C-alpha positions in Angstrom: 49.4 70.1 -73.6 45.7 70.5 -73.7 43.5 67.3 -73.3 42.0 68.1 -76.7 45.3 67.8 -79.4 44.9 71.1 -81.8 46.7 68.5 -84.0 46.1 64.6 -84.0 47.4 61.4 -86.1 45.9 58.2 -85.2 48.0 55.7 -87.4 48.2 57.7 -90.5 49.6 56.0 -93.4 50.3 57.5 -96.7 51.4 55.6 -100.1 52.2 57.1 -103.0 52.2 55.3 -106.7 54.6 52.3 -107.0 54.1 51.5 -103.2 56.6 54.0 -101.7 55.2 54.8 -98.0 55.8 58.4 -96.9 54.0 57.8 -93.6 54.0 54.5 -91.9 51.4 54.2 -88.9 52.1 58.0 -87.3 50.3 58.9 -84.1 51.1 61.7 -83.1 49.1 64.7 -81.0 50.2 68.3 -80.6 48.9 70.7 -78.0 47.6 74.0 -78.0 50.7 76.5 -77.9 53.4 73.8 -78.5 56.2 74.3 -80.8 57.1 71.0 -82.4 60.2 70.4 -84.3 60.4 67.6 -86.8 63.8 66.2 -87.7 65.0 63.7 -90.0 66.8 62.7 -93.2 65.2 64.1 -96.6 62.7 61.8 -97.5 61.7 60.7 -93.9 58.1 62.1 -94.0 58.3 65.4 -92.7 57.2 67.3 -95.6 54.3 64.7 -96.1 53.2 64.8 -92.9 52.9 68.9 -92.7 50.8 68.6 -95.9 48.4 66.3 -94.1 47.6 68.8 -91.7 46.1 71.6 -93.8 44.7 68.6 -96.6 47.2 69.2 -99.4 47.6 65.5 -99.3 45.3 62.7 -97.7 45.9 59.9 -95.7 46.3 56.4 -97.3 44.7 55.1 -94.0 44.1 56.7 -90.4 42.7 59.7 -89.0 44.2 62.9 -89.1 42.4 65.6 -86.7 43.0 69.6 -87.0 41.3 71.8 -84.7 38.8 69.2 -83.9 37.9 68.4 -87.5 38.5 65.3 -89.5 40.7 66.8 -92.3 40.0 63.6 -94.6 36.1 64.1 -94.6 36.4 67.9 -95.3 35.7 69.0 -99.2 35.0 72.5 -100.7 34.2 75.2 -98.4 34.5 73.6 -95.4 38.1 72.6 -96.2 38.6 76.0 -97.4 37.4 77.4 -93.9 39.9 75.0 -92.1 43.0 76.2 -94.4 42.3 80.1 -93.2 43.1 78.8 -89.6 46.4 77.3 -90.7 49.3 79.6 -92.2 52.2 77.6 -93.9 55.8 78.9 -94.5 57.7 77.2 -97.2 61.2 76.7 -97.9 61.2 78.7 -101.2 59.3 81.3 -99.7 56.9 81.5 -103.0 57.0 85.0 -102.9 56.0 87.1 -106.4 59.4 88.8 -107.4 57.7 91.5 -109.5 55.3 92.6 -106.7 56.2 95.0 -103.9 56.7 93.5 -100.3 53.1 94.8 -99.1 51.4 93.3 -102.2 52.7 89.6 -101.4 51.7 90.2 -97.8 48.4 91.2 -98.9 48.2 87.8 -101.1 47.5 86.1 -97.8 44.2 87.7 -97.5 42.9 86.3 -100.9 41.0 83.2 -99.3 38.7 85.7 -97.9 38.0 88.0 -100.8 36.1 87.6 -103.5 37.4 87.8 -107.2 41.0 88.2 -108.1 43.1 91.2 -107.5 45.1 93.0 -110.0 47.2 95.7 -108.0 47.9 96.8 -104.7 45.4 99.1 -104.2 42.7 96.6 -105.5 43.0 95.0 -101.9 40.4 96.8 -99.3 42.5 99.4 -96.9 41.6 97.3 -94.3 44.0 94.3 -95.6 46.5 96.9 -96.7 46.6 98.3 -93.0 46.5 95.1 -91.2 49.6 93.9 -94.1 51.3 96.9 -92.9 50.9 95.7 -89.2 52.1 92.4 -90.0 55.7 93.9 -91.9 56.1 96.1 -88.7 56.1 92.9 -86.7 58.7 91.1 -88.8 60.8 94.3 -88.7 60.3 95.1 -92.6 58.0 97.9 -92.8 60.7 100.5 -94.3 60.7 97.8 -97.4 56.8 97.7 -98.0 57.0 99.1 -101.5 60.4 97.8 -102.5 60.0 94.7 -105.4 60.3 91.3 -103.3 63.3 90.3 -105.2 65.2 92.9 -104.3 65.5 91.5 -100.5 67.7 89.2 -99.4 66.6 85.3 -98.7 66.3 85.9 -95.2 64.2 89.2 -95.5 61.8 87.0 -97.9 61.3 84.6 -95.5 60.3 87.1 -93.2 58.0 88.4 -95.9 56.5 85.2 -96.0 55.9 84.9 -92.2 54.1 88.0 -92.5 52.0 86.7 -95.2 51.1 83.6 -93.4 50.3 86.0 -90.1 47.8 87.9 -92.2 45.6 85.0 -92.1 45.4 85.1 -88.3 46.1 81.9 -88.2 46.0 79.4 -84.8 48.2 77.0 -86.1 51.5 77.8 -88.3 53.1 75.5 -90.3 56.9 75.5 -91.4 58.3 73.2 -94.0 62.1 73.8 -93.6 61.9 77.7 -93.8 65.4 78.1 -93.3 67.1 75.4 -95.2 68.2 77.9 -98.0 69.4 80.2 -95.5 72.8 81.5 -94.0 73.2 80.7 -90.2 72.8 84.4 -88.9 69.5 84.5 -91.1 68.4 81.1 -89.9 68.9 82.0 -86.5 66.7 85.0 -86.8 64.0 83.6 -88.8 63.6 80.9 -86.4 63.8 83.5 -83.6 60.9 85.6 -85.3 58.6 82.4 -85.4 59.6 81.2 -82.1 58.6 84.7 -80.5 55.5 85.0 -82.7 54.3 81.7 -81.4 55.0 82.6 -78.1 53.1 85.8 -78.3 49.9 84.7 -80.2 49.6 81.3 -78.7 50.2 79.7 -81.9 50.7 75.8 -82.5 53.5 75.6 -84.4 54.9 72.6 -86.4 57.9 73.1 -87.9 60.7 70.8 -89.9 63.9 71.4 -89.9 67.4 69.9 -90.7 69.4 72.0 -88.2 69.7 69.9 -84.8 71.2 73.0 -82.9 68.3 75.3 -83.9 65.9 72.6 -83.1 67.1 72.3 -79.4 67.3 75.9 -79.0 63.8 76.9 -80.5 61.3 73.7 -79.9 59.6 72.5 -77.0 59.2 69.0 -78.4 61.0 67.0 -80.9 59.5 64.6 -83.0 62.3 62.4 -85.2 61.2 60.2 -88.4 62.6 57.7 -90.2 61.2 56.2 -93.3 57.7 57.7 -92.6 57.8 56.4 -89.2 58.2 58.2 -85.6 61.3 57.2 -84.1 61.8 59.5 -81.3 58.8 61.4 -79.6 60.6 63.6 -76.4 60.5 67.2 -74.7 63.9 69.1 -76.1 64.5 69.9 -72.3 67.0 67.4 -71.0 67.8 66.0 -74.6 71.5 65.9 -75.7 72.7 67.0 -79.2 74.0 63.7 -79.6 70.6 61.9 -78.6 68.7 64.0 -81.5 71.5 63.5 -83.7 70.7 59.9 -83.5 68.0 60.1 -85.9 70.1 60.5 -88.8 72.6 57.5 -87.7 70.5 55.0 -86.6 68.7 52.9 -89.2 65.9 50.2 -88.7 65.8 50.5 -85.1 63.6 52.9 -82.7 65.2 55.2 -80.3 64.7 56.2 -76.8 62.0 58.7 -75.6 59.5 57.3 -78.4 56.1 58.9 -76.9 53.1 56.3 -76.9 
């Protein structure tokens, strides 16, 4: 890991209406090129943590730094500029089913274009060409002109990955990207994300529920419970039982918590 983190959380807390604390004094550093997996029960704070990285949510207290910028201080064009450097893959794909696969990928360039786009051929040729390159990379170039809603769930998530890659991100966030997929499709999508991360030198932060996938894919696992970091350890040498203990131990920290 590099000295200067790509993503840094310094005693970050997030409280919602009613006093619910989604994050509680979280401190975390993610280095360049690292593949970090967040594990934890539903409601443990995984999605909230990811949404702080690109400013979709803002900390109640503490500091979030991304690519050397204090996210909490960014507004307007500065925040949009940061978000262009951070790709996001969501659990529910967020594709427009009535549009072609290629046009869905092209929407990943909207942050760099002026004005709305109505139809595939209103995108510049360079964007369409780049989108086709991303589809080739995820193995879906042959489906470019199909409606997105004709694809399987695993294929739709690969389209979502291609769309995120069109931004040429330095960081890729993935919020339970395989939660709705069958085991074979889930493994394919996670292997694809890991391969792209390695080849492009991306920093990847991904939340998962599947412990086996996390152990086979990630460099490091961070376990969350009730908004607190209860485990922070490299995957190497971590047993499945130790990883599963994130889900079974309540109210106490686990071994391997980082500084």
